[in-house]
N, C-alpha and C positions, 0 to 999 in steps of 0.2 A: 504494500500500500504506500510505502514511502516513495517508491519509484514513481507511482502514479501522481502523487502530490507534487513531486519535483518536476515531472514532465508537464503537469497542468500549469504550474507557475511559469515555466519557461515559455510555453505556448502563449499564455496570456501576455507575457512581457513582449514577445515578438509581435503579437497582434496589436498591442498598444502602440508600439513603435510605428507600425505601418498605418494605424488609424490616425496618427498625428500628422500624417502627410496629406495635405489637402491638394487637390488637383487645381492648378492655376487656370485650367481650361473650363472647369466645371465647379465654380465656387459655391454654388447652391446645393451641390451633392454632398451628403454627409457620409462619413465612414462610421459604421456601427459595429461594435463587437457584440456578438451573440454567443453567450457561454452557458451551456447546460452542464454545470459542474457535477451534478449528480450522475448523469449518464455519460459524461465525458465527450461532449460534442462542442466544437469551438469554431466560430466563423467570423470572418471580417466581410461585411456586406456594404456595398455602396448603394445609397438610396437618396432620391431627390429628383430635382428637375434640371434638365439641361436644355436651354432654349424652350421649345415647346414639347420636348420628349420626356417622358417619365423614365428614370433610370433606377433599376433595381437588379443587382447581380452580386453573386458571391465572388469575392476576390480570393480568399483562402478558406478552406474547410479542413479541419483536423479532427480526428477521433482518437481516443485512447482505447484500444481493445487488447485484452490479454497482455497488458503491460508494454504494449508497443504503440508508437505514434503512427497513425495512418494519415497520409496526405491524400485527402479525397478530392481536393480542388486546388489549383494554383493557376490563376488567370493573369500571371505576370511573367516577365522574363527572368525573375529572380530565381536563383537556385536555392529554394527555401530549405531543402534537405541539408545543404551545406551550412546554412545559417543555424539550423536547429542543432547540428553537431557542434558547431562553434559555441553555442549557448549552453551545451552540456548534456544533450541527449545522445546516448550511445548510437553509433552508426548501425549496429546490428538491431536496434530497436526502432528503426524507421522503415516503414513499408509504404509502397505506393498503391493506393486504391485506384489510381488512374491507369495502371497497367493491367492488361488482360491477365487473368490468373496464370495462364500458361507461360507468360513472359516474366512474371514476378520472380521466379527462381533465378532466372538469368540475371536480372537487374540486381537482386539482393546478393547473389553469389559474387558478382563483380565487386560489390562494395565490401564484402566480408574479408 
């Protein structure tokens, strides 16, 4: 359980860092952190209005499942797995939910 608490804290810190970055092109769009700490789901969502368009999308989505951090969404060019490792999450505990299950072993094997 200590590992889960540590990983939760790291994920929330990373999300807070990114949430503090406002888009100069869309100043009316808010960055919202959505955290379900009981079930271990964490998201950074952009929501608001850009000109006459409603904006609502997930930038990052992480889950903690079986003591591992699952990257479920990354709509940036940031190598978020590397940032999570630098922040203190073990490389062996990071999984990609965006990879097809058949490909996950190859990706995780390359990292180990």
